[in-house]
SEKEVO-395642 format. One line per 10 residues: number of its first residue (from 1); their letters; for each residue x, y, z of N, C-alpha, C, O. Coordinates in steps of 0.02 Angstrom, whole numbers. Layout:
! SEKEVO-395642
NUM) a) X/Y/Z/X/Y/Z/X/Y/Z/X/Y/Z  ... .
//
This chain:
! SEKEVO-395642
1) mtdadgqpap) -1531/-431/505/-1467/-403/524/-1459/-408/599/-1503/-388/637  -1401/-434/621/-1386/-440/692/-1316/-414/705/-1275/-406/659  -1302/-402/769/-1234/-383/788/-1194/-446/804/-1217/-502/792  -1134/-437/831/-1090/-494/845/-1119/-541/898/-1101/-600/901  -1164/-515/940/-1194/-556/993/-1259/-589/970/-1291/-623/1010  -1277/-581/908/-1338/-612/883/-1401/-573/896/-1456/-598/883  -1395/-512/922/-1454/-470/935/-1469/-427/874/-1423/-409/837  -1533/-410/863/-1550/-367/806/-1512/-301/809/-1508/-269/862  -1484/-280/753/-1444/-218/750/-1491/-159/739/-1524/-155/687  -1494/-111/787/-1539/-54/779/-1522/-11/718/-1566/21/689 .
11) afaphlregs) -1458/-9/699/-1438/34/643/-1468/10/577/-1472/49/530  -1488/-54/574/-1515/-81/512/-1589/-101/520/-1613/-145/484  -1623/-68/565/-1694/-84/575/-1733/-66/512/-1724/-11/486  -1777/-109/488/-1814/-95/426/-1866/-41/437/-1893/-33/492  -1879/-4/384/-1928/51/385/-1992/32/348/-2033/76/333  -2000/-31/332/-2059/-53/296/-2115/-71/345/-2102/-101/397  -2175/-52/329/-2232/-71/371/-2255/-142/357/-2279/-177/402  -2248/-163/295/-2270/-230/276/-2208/-272/261/-2158/-246/236  -2211/-336/276/-2156/-381/261/-2098/-376/310/-2044/-401/296  -2109/-344/368/-2056/-337/418/-2076/-372/482/-2131/-361/507 .
21) atdgavsall) -2032/-412/507/-2046/-447/570/-2024/-405/629/-1988/-355/621  -2046/-424/688/-2028/-386/747/-1955/-393/767/-1929/-352/805  -1921/-444/741/-1851/-455/758/-1803/-417/713/-1743/-427/716  -1829/-372/670/-1787/-332/627/-1773/-363/560/-1732/-336/522  -1805/-418/543/-1793/-450/479/-1840/-422/426/-1894/-397/441  -1819/-426/364/-1859/-406/306/-1874/-469/266/-1829/-507/250  -1937/-480/251/-1957/-541/216/-1996/-524/153/-2023/-469/146  -1999/-572/109/-2037/-564/46/-2059/-633/22/-2024/-682/33  -2117/-634/-10/-2141/-696/-40/-2109/-706/-108/-2101/-659/-147  -2089/-767/-122/-2054/-783/-184/-2084/-846/-214/-2087/-898/-181 .
31) qvpargrara) -2104/-842/-276/-2131/-900/-311/-2077/-930/-355/-2050/-897/-400  -2060/-993/-342/-2007/-1027/-378/-2039/-1082/-421/-2071/-1127/-394  -2031/-1079/-487/-2059/-1132/-530/-2026/-1199/-516/-1969/-1202/-491  -2060/-1252/-531/-2031/-1319/-522/-1968/-1326/-563/-1968/-1312/-623  -1914/-1347/-532/-1849/-1356/-563/-1824/-1290/-595/-1784/-1291/-642  -1848/-1235/-569/-1828/-1170/-597/-1792/-1127/-546/-1774/-1150/-492  -1783/-1065/-564/-1748/-1017/-521/-1790/-954/-514/-1832/-939/-556  -1778/-918/-461/-1812/-855/-449/-1765/-809/-410/-1719/-833/-376  -1777/-745/-414/-1733/-696/-381/-1776/-649/-340/-1828/-626/-362  -1753/-635/-280/-1787/-589/-235/-1739/-533/-216/-1679/-544/-207 .
41) alplfaddal) -1766/-472/-210/-1726/-413/-190/-1753/-387/-125/-1812/-367/-121  -1712/-387/-73/-1732/-364/-7/-1694/-299/9/-1633/-298/4  -1729/-246/28/-1695/-183/43/-1655/-187/108/-1674/-224/154  -1602/-150/110/-1560/-146/170/-1558/-73/192/-1536/-29/154  -1582/-59/253/-1584/8/279/-1526/20/327/-1505/-26/362  -1501/81/328/-1446/99/373/-1459/168/402/-1474/215/365  -1453/174/467/-1462/237/502/-1394/267/516/-1355/240/556  -1378/323/484/-1312/353/492/-1299/373/564/-1242/371/587  -1351/393/600/-1341/415/669/-1320/358/715/-1289/370/767  -1336/297/696/-1320/240/739/-1258/202/716/-1233/158/751 .
51) ldadaaaegr) -1235/218/657/-1176/182/632/-1112/210/661/-1106/270/672  -1066/167/675/-1000/186/700/-950/160/649/-923/105/657  -935/200/598/-893/177/543/-822/162/566/-789/119/538  -798/199/616/-729/188/638/-721/119/669/-668/87/662  -772/95/704/-767/30/738/-795/-27/696/-790/-85/715  -824/-9/637/-852/-62/595/-796/-105/566/-750/-78/536  -801/-169/575/-749/-214/550/-782/-278/526/-841/-290/539  -742/-320/492/-767/-383/467/-794/-426/524/-759/-442/572  -859/-443/519/-889/-486/569/-926/-450/625/-956/-483/666  -924/-383/627/-960/-349/680/-1035/-356/670/-1072/-370/717 .
61) wmrwitvtpl) -1057/-347/609/-1127/-356/593/-1134/-418/548/-1091/-431/506  -1188/-454/558/-1199/-515/520/-1264/-509/481/-1315/-483/506  -1262/-533/420/-1322/-533/377/-1346/-606/372/-1310/-651/352  -1409/-615/392/-1439/-682/392/-1487/-687/333/-1530/-644/323  -1480/-741/295/-1525/-755/239/-1556/-824/250/-1521/-874/254  -1622/-826/255/-1657/-889/266/-1711/-897/214/-1743/-849/192  -1722/-959/194/-1775/-977/146/-1819/-1029/180/-1797/-1084/197  -1882/-1010/191/-1929/-1054/227/-1990/-1066/183/-2025/-1018/165  -2005/-1128/165/-2065/-1141/125/-2128/-1124/165/-2129/-1128/226  -2182/-1105/128/-2245/-1090/161/-2271/-1151/198/-2274/-1206/171 .
71) gasaplyreq) -2290/-1141/260/-2317/-1195/301/-2265/-1234/338/-2282/-1275/381  -2200/-1223/323/-2148/-1260/357/-2128/-1223/421/-2132/-1162/425  -2107/-1260/471/-2086/-1231/535/-2011/-1219/539/-1988/-1182/582  -1973/-1250/496/-1900/-1243/496/-1877/-1218/427/-1906/-1236/377  -1825/-1176/425/-1801/-1150/361/-1770/-1205/319/-1739/-1252/345  -1779/-1198/254/-1748/-1245/207/-1675/-1228/194/-1634/-1273/181  -1659/-1165/198/-1590/-1142/184/-1575/-1083/230/-1618/-1041/241  -1515/-1082/256/-1494/-1028/300/-1421/-1011/289/-1378/-1056/286  -1406/-947/283/-1337/-925/270/-1321/-865/313/-1363/-821/323  -1260/-863/339/-1236/-808/380/-1176/-777/347/-1126/-810/334 .
81) vpltvsrgst) -1180/-712/332/-1127/-677/296/-1107/-615/335/-1151/-576/354  -1042/-604/348/-1020/-542/382/-1034/-482/338/-1031/-485/277  -1049/-426/370/-1063/-363/335/-1014/-310/358/-1008/-297/418  -979/-281/311/-932/-227/326/-961/-161/301/-984/-157/244  -958/-110/343/-985/-45/326/-928/6/327/-889/7/375  -924/46/276/-874/99/273/-906/162/247/-954/160/209  -880/219/268/-906/283/247/-862/311/190/-802/301/188  -895/347/145/-858/380/92/-818/440/119/-835/468/170  -766/458/83/-722/513/105/-734/574/61/-727/570/-1  -752/629/92/-761/691/54/-695/715/25/-692/740/-31 .
91) aaalgllgtl) -641/707/64/-575/727/39/-555/687/-22/-527/714/-70  -570/621/-22/-554/580/-80/-594/600/-141/-568/601/-196  -658/616/-131/-700/638/-187/-675/703/-217/-672/711/-278  -658/751/-173/-632/815/-198/-563/805/-231/-548/837/-281  -522/761/-202/-457/748/-232/-463/716/-300/-425/732/-346  -511/670/-308/-522/639/-373/-545/691/-424/-523/689/-481  -589/736/-403/-612/788/-448/-553/833/-470/-547/850/-528  -511/852/-421/-452/892/-438/-404/857/-485/-375/888/-530  -395/791/-474/-351/752/-518/-378/749/-588/-341/756/-637  -443/739/-595/-474/736/-661/-469/804/-696/-456/806/-756 .
101) laavlgggll) -479/858/-660/-474/925/-691/-402/938/-713/-391/966/-767  -353/918/-671/-283/927/-690/-265/885/-751/-227/906/-794  -293/823/-754/-280/780/-812/-309/810/-876/-278/807/-929  -370/837/-870/-401/870/-929/-360/931/-950/-350/942/-1010  -337/970/-901/-296/1029/-917/-231/1009/-950/-212/1038/-1001  -197/959/-921/-133/938/-950/-142/906/-1018/-103/920/-1064  -192/862/-1026/-203/831/-1091/-224/881/-1144/-202/878/-1201  -268/929/-1125/-289/980/-1172/-231/1025/-1192/-225/1044/-1250  -189/1043/-1143/-131/1085/-1158/-84/1051/-1206/-56/1082/-1251  -74/986/-1196/-29/948/-1240/-58/942/-1310/-22/947/-1360 .
111) lvrgrrwlve) -123/930/-1316/-154/922/-1381/-157/989/-1419/-147/990/-1480  -171/1042/-1384/-180/1108/-1417/-113/1139/-1435/-106/1167/-1490  -65/1135/-1390/-3/1172/-1400/58/1127/-1411/113/1152/-1421  49/1061/-1410/106/1016/-1419/141/1026/-1485/203/1030/-1487  104/1030/-1539/135/1040/-1605/170/1107/-1610/223/1114/-1640  140/1158/-1578/171/1224/-1579/237/1224/-1542/285/1256/-1563  241/1188/-1486/303/1184/-1449/358/1151/-1491/415/1174/-1492  340/1098/-1527/390/1064/-1568/416/1108/-1624/473/1100/-1647  374/1154/-1647/395/1199/-1702/435/1258/-1675/485/1277/-1705  414/1286/-1619/446/1346/-1594/512/1333/-1559/558/1373/-1565 .
121) iptsglmtia) 518/1278/-1525/580/1263/-1489/634/1241/-1539/620/1197/-1579  693/1271/-1537/746/1251/-1584/764/1177/-1576/750/1145/-1525  796/1150/-1628/816/1080/-1626/863/1065/-1568/859/1012/-1537  908/1112/-1554/953/1102/-1497/915/1098/-1431/932/1059/-1387  863/1139/-1426/822/1137/-1365/783/1072/-1360/778/1043/-1305  757/1048/-1416/721/984/-1416/768/926/-1398/748/880/-1362  829/929/-1422/877/877/-1405/893/879/-1331/901/827/-1299  898/940/-1303/911/946/-1231/853/917/-1190/864/882/-1141  791/932/-1212/732/906/-1177/730/830/-1181/717/796/-1132  744/803/-1241/744/731/-1249/798/698/-1206/787/645/-1178 .
131) lfgsmtfmvs) 856/730/-1201/911/703/-1160/891/701/-1087/901/650/-1054  865/756/-1061/846/758/-991/786/713/-977/782/681/-924  739/710/-1024/682/665/-1016/704/592/-1013/677/553/-974  753/575/-1055/778/506/-1054/814/490/-989/809/435/-963  851/539/-963/887/528/-900/838/521/-842/850/482/-796  784/561/-843/734/553/-789/701/485/-792/685/456/-740  691/458/-853/664/390/-858/713/339/-829/692/293/-793  776/347/-843/825/299/-817/827/302/-741/833/250/-708  821/362/-712/819/368/-639/756/334/-611/759/299/-561  698/346/-644/636/316/-621/638/240/-627/614/204/-583 .
141) aagrllstvv) 668/214/-681/674/142/-690/719/112/-636/704/59/-609  774/146/-620/817/122/-567/782/123/-500/790/77/-459  742/175/-488/703/179/-426/651/123/-422/639/96/-368  621/106/-479/572/52/-479/605/-15/-465/578/-56/-427  662/-27/-494/698/-89/-480/722/-92/-407/720/-145/-376  743/-35/-381/765/-34/-311/707/-47/-264/715/-80/-212  648/-22/-282/590/-31/-238/570/-105/-233/545/-126/-181  581/-144/-287/563/-215/-284/606/-252/-233/585/-302/-205  667/-228/-222/712/-260/-173/699/-234/-103/694/-273/-55  692/-168/-97/686/-138/-30/617/-152/-1/611/-158/60 .
151) sgllgpfsvl) 565/-156/-43/497/-166/-17/491/-231/22/449/-237/67  531/-281/4/529/-344/41/557/-338/111/542/-379/154  598/-287/123/628/-277/189/590/-225/231/581/-234/291  569/-171/198/538/-116/235/463/-111/226/430/-73/262  435/-148/179/363/-145/169/342/-77/142/374/-51/97  288/-48/168/264/17/143/313/74/157/308/126/124  359/65/204/407/118/219/463/121/167/505/166/171  465/74/121/517/74/70/514/136/26/565/157/-2  454/165/18/447/224/-24/486/283/3/507/326/-35  497/285/68/536/339/97/609/336/77/642/388/72 .
161) ltslvddlfr) 635/276/65/704/268/43/710/272/-33/754/307/-58  667/237/-68/672/237/-141/656/306/-170/686/326/-220  610/343/-140/594/410/-164/651/458/-152/660/506/-190  691/445/-101/749/488/-89/798/484/-147/827/534/-167  806/424/-174/850/415/-233/815/439/-296/845/474/-336  753/419/-305/716/435/-366/704/510/-372/723/541/-421  672/541/-322/655/612/-325/716/656/-325/717/708/-358  768/636/-289/827/678/-284/859/688/-352/875/745/-371  868/634/-390/899/640/-456/850/665/-508/868/706/-551  788/642/-504/739/660/-556/723/735/-554/722/767/-607 .
171) yalmatllsl) 711/762/-495/695/833/-492/756/877/-498/751/935/-517  814/851/-482/875/889/-495/884/896/-571/905/950/-594  869/844/-609/873/848/-682/820/895/-710/835/936/-753  758/890/-684/705/933/-709/718/1006/-692/705/1050/-734  742/1020/-632/758/1089/-613/814/1117/-656/812/1176/-675  864/1076/-671/917/1099/-716/891/1112/-786/910/1162/-817  847/1069/-811/818/1079/-877/779/1144/-881/786/1181/-929  738/1158/-830/699/1220/-831/743/1281/-821/724/1336/-840  802/1273/-792/849/1329/-787/882/1343/-854/902/1399/-868  887/1292/-896/916/1301/-963/864/1323/-1013/878/1364/-1057 .
181) lprvgtasla) 802/1297/-1008/748/1315/-1054/686/1334/-1014/639/1294/-1009  686/1393/-984/629/1414/-942/570/1439/-983/561/1499/-990  530/1394/-1009/472/1412/-1049/418/1359/-1040/431/1303/-1020  357/1380/-1057/300/1334/-1054/309/1280/-1106/326/1295/-1164  300/1219/-1088/307/1162/-1133/368/1121/-1121/370/1062/-1141  418/1149/-1089/480/1111/-1077/466/1052/-1031/486/995/-1046  433/1065/-975/418/1010/-928/371/959/-960/379/899/-948  323/982/-1000/275/935/-1031/310/888/-1079/298/828/-1077  353/914/-1121/388/872/-1169/436/824/-1135/443/767/-1157  467/846/-1080/511/800/-1043/471/744/-1010/492/687/-1010 .
191) lvtswllggl) 413/762/-983/370/711/-952/344/661/-1004/340/601/-990  325/686/-1062/301/641/-1115/357/595/-1138/345/535/-1150  418/621/-1145/474/579/-1165/487/523/-1115/496/465/-1134  487/541/-1050/497/490/-999/440/439/-998/451/380/-988  378/463/-1009/320/418/-1008/322/370/-1068/305/311/-1060  341/395/-1126/345/351/-1185/398/297/-1176/387/239/-1194  455/316/-1148/507/266/-1136/484/215/-1083/498/155/-1090  449/239/-1032/423/193/-982/371/146/-1011/368/87/-992  329/171/-1058/280/128/-1090/312/75/-1134/289/18/-1135  365/93/-1169/399/45/-1212/435/-9/-1172/439/-67/-1193 .
201) vfgsfgpgdl) 462/10/-1114/501/-38/-1074/456/-79/-1029/463/-140/-1024  409/-45/-994/367/-79/-944/296/-91/-968/257/-123/-933  278/-66/-1027/211/-76/-1053/157/-36/-1016/100/-58/-1012  175/22/-990/127/63/-951/91/112/-997/106/172/-997  44/86/-1037/4/128/-1082/-70/123/-1065/-112/136/-1108  -87/105/-1005/-156/97/-986/-191/163/-972/-159/215/-970  -257/160/-961/-295/222/-946/-270/257/-882/-267/319/-879  -251/217/-832/-225/248/-771/-160/286/-783/-148/337/-751  -119/259/-828/-56/294/-843/-68/359/-882/-34/408/-871  -118/358/-926/-136/420/-961/-163/472/-913/-147/531/-919 .
211) lslgsqigfa) -204/450/-865/-230/496/-815/-173/525/-773/-173/584/-758  -125/483/-755/-69/506/-715/-26/556/-755/-4/607/-727  -14/541/-819/26/586/-860/-9/654/-868/23/706/-861  -73/653/-883/-110/716/-891/-109/758/-828/-100/819/-832  -119/726/-771/-119/765/-708/-49/791/-692/-43/846/-666  3/753/-707/71/777/-696/86/839/-738/115/887/-714  65/836/-801/76/894/-845/36/954/-820/62/1010/-818  -27/943/-801/-68/998/-776/-39/1029/-713/-36/1090/-708  -19/988/-666/9/1014/-604/76/1050/-617/88/1104/-591  119/1019/-658/185/1047/-669/181/1114/-705/212/1163/-682 .
221) etclwlagit) 144/1118/-759/141/1181/-797/109/1237/-757/130/1294/-760  57/1219/-718/24/1270/-678/69/1296/-622/75/1357/-613  100/1252/-585/142/1272/-529/205/1308/-552/226/1356/-521  235/1285/-607/295/1318/-632/279/1388/-658/319/1434/-650  221/1396/-689/201/1462/-712/187/1509/-654/206/1568/-656  152/1485/-603/138/1526/-545/201/1545/-507/204/1599/-478  251/1502/-507/314/1518/-474/358/1565/-515/410/1586/-492  336/1581/-576/374/1627/-618/431/1596/-656/471/1632/-685  435/1530/-657/491/1497/-690/482/1496/-766/530/1505/-803  421/1486/-790/409/1481/-862/380/1545/-892/356/1544/-948 .
231) rgrgwlsesa) 381/1600/-854/355/1663/-881/409/1709/-908/395/1764/-931  470/1687/-907/526/1728/-932/591/1704/-903/594/1657/-864  645/1738/-923/712/1719/-901/739/1767/-848/796/1761/-828  697/1815/-826/722/1865/-778/743/1835/-712/789/1860/-680  710/1781/-691/726/1752/-626/794/1719/-625/822/1706/-571  823/1705/-685/889/1674/-687/944/1721/-663/998/1698/-645  931/1786/-663/981/1834/-640/975/1849/-565/1012/1889/-538  928/1816/-532/920/1826/-460/974/1788/-422/1013/1750/-451  975/1797/-357/1024/1762/-316/1010/1687/-315/955/1665/-331  1061/1649/-296/1053/1576/-294/999/1555/-245/963/1507/-257 .
241) rrrwlrlslg) 992/1591/-191/941/1573/-141/871/1585/-169/827/1543/-158  861/1640/-204/794/1654/-232/779/1605/-289/721/1585/-297  828/1586/-328/816/1537/-381/798/1469/-351/754/1434/-376  833/1451/-297/816/1388/-263/745/1391/-236/708/1342/-240  725/1448/-209/658/1455/-181/606/1449/-236/554/1416/-226  618/1480/-293/570/1475/-349/564/1403/-373/508/1377/-382  620/1370/-383/618/1301/-407/585/1255/-355/547/1210/-373  600/1266/-292/570/1224/-240/495/1235/-236/458/1186/-228  473/1297/-242/401/1311/-241/366/1280/-302/313/1250/-296  396/1289/-361/365/1264/-422/361/1188/-423/307/1159/-430 .
251) fgsanllgta) 419/1156/-418/420/1083/-421/393/1051/-358/361/998/-361  404/1083/-300/378/1055/-238/302/1054/-236/272/1005/-215  271/1109/-259/198/1111/-260/170/1060/-309/121/1026/-295  202/1055/-368/179/1006/-418/186/935/-392/141/894/-401  242/920/-361/252/852/-335/207/837/-276/183/781/-268  194/888/-234/149/878/-178/78/862/-202/45/817/-176  55/899/-253/-11/885/-281/-12/817/-317/-61/781/-313  44/801/-351/47/736/-385/47/678/-336/14/627/-349  82/685/-280/82/632/-229/13/624/-198/-10/568/-188  -20/680/-184/-87/677/-156/-136/645/-205/-179/605/-184 .
261) sslvlqmvly) -131/663/-269/-176/633/-319/-164/559/-327/-211/520/-338  -101/537/-321/-85/465/-325/-117/428/-267/-144/373/-276  -114/456/-207/-146/425/-149/-222/422/-158/-254/373/-139  -250/475/-187/-323/476/-198/-343/422/-248/-393/387/-238  -304/415/-302/-320/363/-351/-315/293/-321/-355/250/-338  -268/282/-277/-262/217/-244/-323/204/-199/-346/147/-194  -348/257/-167/-407/248/-125/-469/234/-166/-510/191/-150  -477/272/-221/-539/268/-260/-539/206/-305/-589/170/-308  -484/193/-339/-482/139/-388/-467/71/-357/-495/21/-378  -424/70/-306/-402/6/-279/-424/-5/-206/-408/-56/-176 .
271) rlyfadwfva) -460/43/-177/-484/39/-108/-425/26/-61/-431/-13/-14  -370/60/-73/-310/53/-32/-303/116/11/-290/170/-15  -311/108/76/-310/164/122/-248/160/167/-225/106/184  -223/219/184/-166/224/229/-186/264/291/-234/302/289  -148/255/344/-160/294/405/-144/367/392/-103/384/349  -177/411/429/-168/483/419/-96/503/431/-69/546/394  -63/475/481/6/494/494/52/471/438/102/505/424  37/414/406/78/391/350/69/435/289/116/448/253  7/457/277/-5/504/221/32/569/233/62/596/186  29/595/294/65/657/310/140/648/301/175/694/278 .
281) lllagpgaay) 166/589/319/237/575/310/256/574/237/309/600/218  214/544/194/228/543/123/226/612/92/267/629/50  178/653/113/173/720/85/230/765/108/255/806/69  251/756/170/305/799/196/373/778/170/416/820/155  385/711/163/450/687/141/456/685/65/481/733/36  434/630/33/438/626/-40/398/680/-75/415/699/-131  347/707/-43/306/757/-77/339/825/-81/332/858/-133  374/847/-29/400/915/-28/474/919/-10/513/950/-47  495/888/45/563/897/70/615/870/20/666/902/10  602/812/-10/650/784/-57/660/829/-118/715/833/-145 .
291) vglacafavp) 606/862/-139/611/906/-197/654/967/-181/694/988/-222  645/995/-121/686/1052/-101/760/1034/-99/802/1074/-119  775/974/-76/845/951/-75/872/942/-146/929/958/-160  830/917/-191/851/908/-260/864/976/-294/912/982/-332  823/1025/-280/833/1091/-310/896/1124/-283/927/1163/-318  914/1109/-221/976/1136/-193/1036/1110/-231/1085/1146/-240  1035/1047/-254/1088/1020/-296/1085/1048/-366/1136/1055/-399  1024/1063/-390/1016/1083/-460/1040/1154/-473/1065/1168/-528  1035/1199/-424/1052/1270/-436/1125/1279/-456/1138/1309/-508  1175/1254/-419/1244/1262/-441/1260/1222/-505/1300/1244/-546 .
301) fadsmrqvqr) 1228/1164/-512/1240/1125/-572/1212/1160/-634/1243/1159/-687  1154/1192/-627/1125/1229/-683/1168/1290/-701/1173/1307/-759  1199/1322/-651/1243/1378/-666/1302/1357/-709/1319/1391/-757  1332/1300/-692/1388/1276/-732/1365/1255/-802/1401/1265/-851  1305/1227/-807/1279/1207/-872/1265/1267/-916/1277/1265/-976  1240/1322/-887/1227/1383/-926/1292/1414/-950/1294/1443/-1004  1344/1410/-911/1409/1436/-932/1436/1396/-992/1465/1425/-1038  1425/1330/-991/1446/1289/-1048/1402/1304/-1108/1426/1304/-1165  1338/1317/-1096/1292/1332/-1151/1310/1396/-1186/1300/1403/-1247  1336/1444/-1149/1355/1508/-1180/1417/1500/-1224/1440/1549/-1254 .
//
């Protein structure tokens, strides 16, 4: 192991007493049969105190592999390969654990109580949930089509524009639905309806989609219950400002956790990392602020819908 200047890298100095040269190389004897193949395993040591993960980039450290026959003065084969070093993220590991727990909670809640919800909720209520779930899918589909056009112009910043359209209408519909049917299971059934329609249209039935659906249900049901939205209908008689605050806290917290879990999955599954300021921008904008704006539109619309329902 050497650095960019060809000098032995102290961070990768071998800790073996035997088979180690003074120049920092690790060697091993290998017997290769005539016209055959053989495999050798050489350990790679790394000293955390000497590593600088922030400055580590492609080509900073070089890995040299040489094959020299016994008694020969020159190597028979020599290869130089860049070595990239990166550190694991504790936040990403904890975020992945939280996402998995939320997915287990949401999936278990749907399996255990899904049939009960379908029986207890009146047919008119189920039709209302199906209607709003279908409309949220249409909004999400329109947002996905819009993102394919805008992403070519704005790149990663396109999510700030497309989420404004997507989240504004989608959470306005969800907030209105929970104002009409404020009970546990309403959000889950609407999310399942939208997910099934998305799977039929876009073919999104993979394991990652199931994980995303389970975590969305877990986050939504937990946050809505903690905000007092699904624990009864008493909050519907509160002032418009307090109802907006409850809806914003419930849906905003769920969407904030969902956005964070999506970023974590991109880091863990696809090794896609974003700058800290861009992550903060996503959490503050599409994660929370857009939902509060959507709930502000939903409160007066839900009032008119409840008057028609009566």
